[in-house]
Structures are given as structure tokens and as C-alpha cells.
C-alpha positions as a Markdown table, in Angstrom:
| # | Residue | x | y | z |
|---|---|---|---|---|
| 1 | Met | 0.0 | 0.0 | 0.0 |
| 2 | Gln | 2.8 | 2.4 | 0.9 |
| 3 | Leu | 4.5 | 1.9 | -2.5 |
| 4 | Lys | 1.3 | 2.8 | -4.4 |
| 5 | Glu | 1.1 | 6.0 | -2.4 |
| 6 | Arg | 4.7 | 7.0 | -3.0 |
| 7 | Val | 4.9 | 6.2 | -6.8 |
| 8 | Gln | 3.9 | 9.0 | -9.2 |
| 9 | Leu | 4.6 | 10.2 | -12.7 |
| 10 | Cys | 7.5 | 12.6 | -13.3 |
| 11 | Ser | 6.1 | 16.0 | -14.0 |
| 12 | Arg | 8.5 | 16.5 | -17.0 |
| 13 | Cys | 8.9 | 13.1 | -18.8 |
| 14 | Tyr | 6.0 | 11.1 | -17.2 |
| 15 | Ser | 8.1 | 8.1 | -16.2 |
| 16 | Ile | 7.7 | 6.5 | -12.8 |
| 17 | Thr | 9.3 | 8.2 | -9.8 |
| 18 | Glu | 8.8 | 8.9 | -6.1 |
| 19 | Glu | 9.7 | 12.6 | -6.5 |
| 20 | Asp | 8.3 | 15.4 | -8.6 |
| 21 | Leu | 11.1 | 14.9 | -11.2 |
| 22 | Cys | 12.7 | 11.5 | -11.9 |
| 23 | Ala | 16.3 | 10.6 | -11.6 |
| 24 | Val | 16.9 | 10.9 | -15.3 |
| 25 | Cys | 15.4 | 14.4 | -15.6 |
| 26 | Thr | 17.4 | 15.7 | -12.6 |
| 27 | Asp | 20.7 | 14.1 | -13.8 |
| 28 | Pro | 23.0 | 16.9 | -15.0 |
| 29 | Gln | 25.1 | 14.4 | -16.9 |
| 30 | Arg | 22.3 | 13.5 | -19.3 |
| 31 | Asn | 22.4 | 14.8 | -22.8 |
| 32 | Arg | 19.9 | 17.6 | -22.9 |
| 33 | Ala | 19.9 | 17.7 | -26.7 |
| 34 | Met | 18.1 | 14.4 | -27.0 |
| 35 | Ile | 14.6 | 13.2 | -26.0 |
| 36 | Cys | 13.7 | 9.6 | -26.5 |
| 37 | Val | 9.9 | 9.1 | -27.0 |
| 38 | Val | 8.5 | 5.8 | -25.7 |
| 39 | Ala | 5.1 | 4.4 | -25.3 |
| 40 | Glu | 5.3 | 3.2 | -21.6 |
| 41 | Ala | 7.5 | 3.8 | -18.6 |
| 42 | Lys | 8.7 | 0.1 | -18.8 |
| 43 | Asp | 10.3 | 1.1 | -22.2 |
| 44 | Val | 12.5 | 3.6 | -20.3 |
| 45 | Phe | 13.8 | 0.8 | -18.1 |
| 46 | Ala | 14.5 | -1.4 | -21.2 |
| 47 | Ile | 16.5 | 1.3 | -22.9 |
| 48 | Glu | 18.3 | 2.2 | -19.7 |
| 49 | Arg | 19.5 | -1.4 | -19.3 |
| 50 | Thr | 21.4 | -1.1 | -22.5 |
| 51 | Ser | 23.6 | 1.8 | -21.3 |
| 52 | Ala | 23.6 | 2.9 | -24.9 |
| 53 | Tyr | 21.5 | 6.1 | -24.5 |
| 54 | Asp | 22.4 | 9.1 | -22.4 |
| 55 | Gly | 19.6 | 11.5 | -23.2 |
| 56 | Arg | 16.2 | 12.2 | -21.6 |
| 57 | Tyr | 12.8 | 10.6 | -22.1 |
| 58 | His | 9.2 | 11.4 | -22.8 |
| 59 | Val | 6.6 | 8.7 | -22.0 |
| 60 | Leu | 3.4 | 9.0 | -24.2 |
| 61 | Gly | 1.3 | 6.7 | -22.1 |
| 62 | Gly | 0.4 | 4.5 | -25.0 |
| 63 | Leu | 0.3 | 4.4 | -28.8 |
| 64 | Ile | -2.1 | 5.7 | -31.5 |
| 65 | Ser | -4.5 | 2.9 | -32.2 |
| 66 | Pro | -7.7 | 3.9 | -34.1 |
| 67 | Met | -9.0 | 0.4 | -33.8 |
| 68 | Asp | -9.0 | 0.8 | -30.0 |
| 69 | Gly | -10.3 | 4.4 | -30.2 |
| 70 | Ile | -6.9 | 5.8 | -29.0 |
| 71 | Gly | -5.9 | 9.0 | -30.8 |
| 72 | Pro | -3.2 | 11.6 | -30.1 |
| 73 | Ser | -5.5 | 13.5 | -27.7 |
| 74 | Gln | -5.5 | 10.5 | -25.3 |
| 75 | Leu | -1.7 | 10.5 | -25.2 |
| 76 | Arg | 0.9 | 13.0 | -23.9 |
| 77 | Val | 1.5 | 14.4 | -27.4 |
| 78 | Arg | 0.7 | 18.0 | -26.5 |
| 79 | Glu | 3.1 | 17.8 | -23.6 |
| 80 | Leu | 5.8 | 16.6 | -26.0 |
| 81 | Val | 5.2 | 19.5 | -28.4 |
| 82 | Asp | 5.4 | 21.9 | -25.5 |
| 83 | Arg | 8.7 | 20.4 | -24.3 |
| 84 | Val | 10.2 | 20.6 | -27.8 |
| 85 | Ala | 9.2 | 24.3 | -27.9 |
| 86 | Ala | 10.5 | 25.0 | -24.4 |
| 87 | Glu | 13.7 | 22.9 | -24.5 |
| 88 | Ser | 14.7 | 23.1 | -28.2 |
| 89 | Pro | 16.3 | 19.6 | -28.3 |
| 90 | Gly | 18.4 | 18.7 | -31.3 |
| 91 | Glu | 16.9 | 15.3 | -31.8 |
| 92 | Ile | 13.8 | 13.4 | -30.9 |
| 93 | Leu | 14.3 | 9.6 | -31.0 |
| 94 | Val | 11.0 | 7.8 | -31.5 |
| 95 | Ala | 11.5 | 4.4 | -29.8 |
| 96 | Thr | 8.1 | 2.8 | -30.3 |
| 97 | Asn | 7.5 | -0.9 | -31.2 |
| 98 | Pro | 7.8 | -1.9 | -34.8 |
| 99 | Asn | 4.1 | -2.7 | -35.2 |
| 100 | Ala | 1.2 | -0.9 | -36.8 |
| 101 | Glu | 0.5 | 1.3 | -33.7 |
| 102 | Gly | 4.1 | 2.1 | -33.2 |
| 103 | Glu | 4.6 | 3.0 | -36.8 |
| 104 | Ala | 1.5 | 5.1 | -36.9 |
| 105 | Thr | 2.6 | 7.0 | -33.7 |
| 106 | Ala | 6.1 | 7.5 | -35.1 |
| 107 | Leu | 4.8 | 8.9 | -38.4 |
| 108 | Tyr | 2.3 | 11.2 | -36.6 |
| 109 | Leu | 5.0 | 12.6 | -34.3 |
| 110 | Ser | 7.4 | 13.1 | -37.3 |
| 111 | Arg | 4.9 | 15.1 | -39.2 |
| 112 | Leu | 3.7 | 17.0 | -36.1 |
| 113 | Leu | 7.3 | 18.0 | -35.1 |
| 114 | Ala | 8.6 | 18.8 | -38.6 |
| 115 | Pro | 7.7 | 22.5 | -38.4 |
| 116 | Ser | 9.8 | 22.9 | -35.2 |
| 117 | Gly | 12.9 | 22.0 | -37.1 |
| 118 | Val | 13.9 | 19.3 | -34.7 |
| 119 | Asn | 15.6 | 16.2 | -36.1 |
| 120 | Val | 13.2 | 13.2 | -35.6 |
| 121 | Thr | 14.8 | 9.8 | -35.8 |
| 122 | Arg | 13.5 | 6.3 | -35.4 |
| 123 | Leu | 15.1 | 3.2 | -33.9 |
| 124 | Ala | 16.8 | 1.0 | -36.5 |
| 125 | Tyr | 15.3 | -2.4 | -37.4 |
| 126 | Gly | 17.2 | -5.5 | -38.2 |
| 127 | Leu | 18.5 | -8.9 | -37.3 |
| 128 | Pro | 19.2 | -10.0 | -33.8 |
| 129 | Ile | 22.8 | -10.5 | -32.8 |
| 130 | Gly | 23.7 | -14.2 | -33.3 |
| 131 | Gly | 20.8 | -14.8 | -35.6 |
| 132 | Asp | 20.8 | -16.7 | -38.9 |
| 133 | Leu | 19.6 | -15.1 | -42.1 |
| 134 | Asp | 17.7 | -18.2 | -43.1 |
| 135 | Tyr | 15.5 | -17.9 | -40.0 |
| 136 | Ala | 14.7 | -14.3 | -40.5 |
| 137 | Asp | 11.3 | -13.4 | -41.8 |
| 138 | Glu | 11.0 | -11.4 | -45.0 |
| 139 | Asn | 10.0 | -8.1 | -43.3 |
| 140 | Thr | 12.8 | -8.2 | -40.8 |
| 141 | Leu | 15.3 | -9.0 | -43.5 |
| 142 | Ala | 13.9 | -6.3 | -45.7 |
| 143 | Arg | 14.2 | -3.7 | -42.9 |
| 144 | Ala | 17.7 | -4.8 | -42.2 |
| 145 | Ile | 18.7 | -4.2 | -45.8 |
| 146 | Gln | 16.9 | -0.8 | -45.9 |
| 147 | Gly | 18.6 | 0.3 | -42.7 |
| 148 | Arg | 22.2 | -0.8 | -43.7 |
| 149 | Arg | 25.1 | 1.4 | -42.8 |
| 150 | Ser | 28.7 | 1.8 | -44.0 |
| 151 | Leu | 31.4 | -0.2 | -42.2 |
């Protein structure tokens, strides 16, 4: 019961915290030029486990899903737009799942944020480390080819 009373959403990024601002938002070592947009707070923890990202976050609270009646107004999209205007980050990394809802949300955010001039990027897709090409499905393999980079 006590845990439920202490846990709240960060007033800036909407991740889970016990304070007004979470540890990521108050960390002066974090890259203030990047905001990673995720669907749920659990996605913040997944990205943090990689130690590959040093920016800040914005939790939408879900994904656009017309089939479920969820549109941008049910998510924290307006708060993201306000943050971009106030903080002027150099990059917004959209880290939503590679499914229909995640893609729809990423495309919507990209178009919405384009007038602000911020660089909107998307997580890369591809093959898992240690995977075999002959076991990859066509869509994953196609995305890996499209997202190739120079060595």
C-alpha cells in the first residue's frame, strides 16, 4: 500500500518516480539535446538497461490505435510538443514498437514535429545478434537491408 502512495509520474517526462522529477530528468550528466519518446514507462527501463542512450525521455502513455479508439489526444503528445518548444532539443528519437500502432505513432510525431525543425529519428530495425539469415522473416530481413550502414 505504501508503494502505491509514493509512486507517481515525473512532472517532466511522465516516467515513474517517487519525486516530482525522476532521476533521469534531474541528472546533470544526461544529454539535454536528445529526447527519446517511448510508449510506456517500462520502455524507459528497457533502454536504460542497454547503457547505450544518455539523453532524456518522454513517455506518451500508449500508442495511437484507431481500432482501439486511441488518438493523439489520449496520449501525452501536446506535452511533448510543449517540451520541444521550451527545451529546443536537437533530436527526438522515437522508440516505439515496430508494429502498426508504433509506426502510426512515429509517423504522426514526425509530421507534427517537422515544423519545429527538430531532427526526428527512429530506432533501427534488423537482425538479432547471433541470428541466422535463413531464420529471419521477410519483413525483418527487408528492414535490415533498408537500414544498412557503412562499415
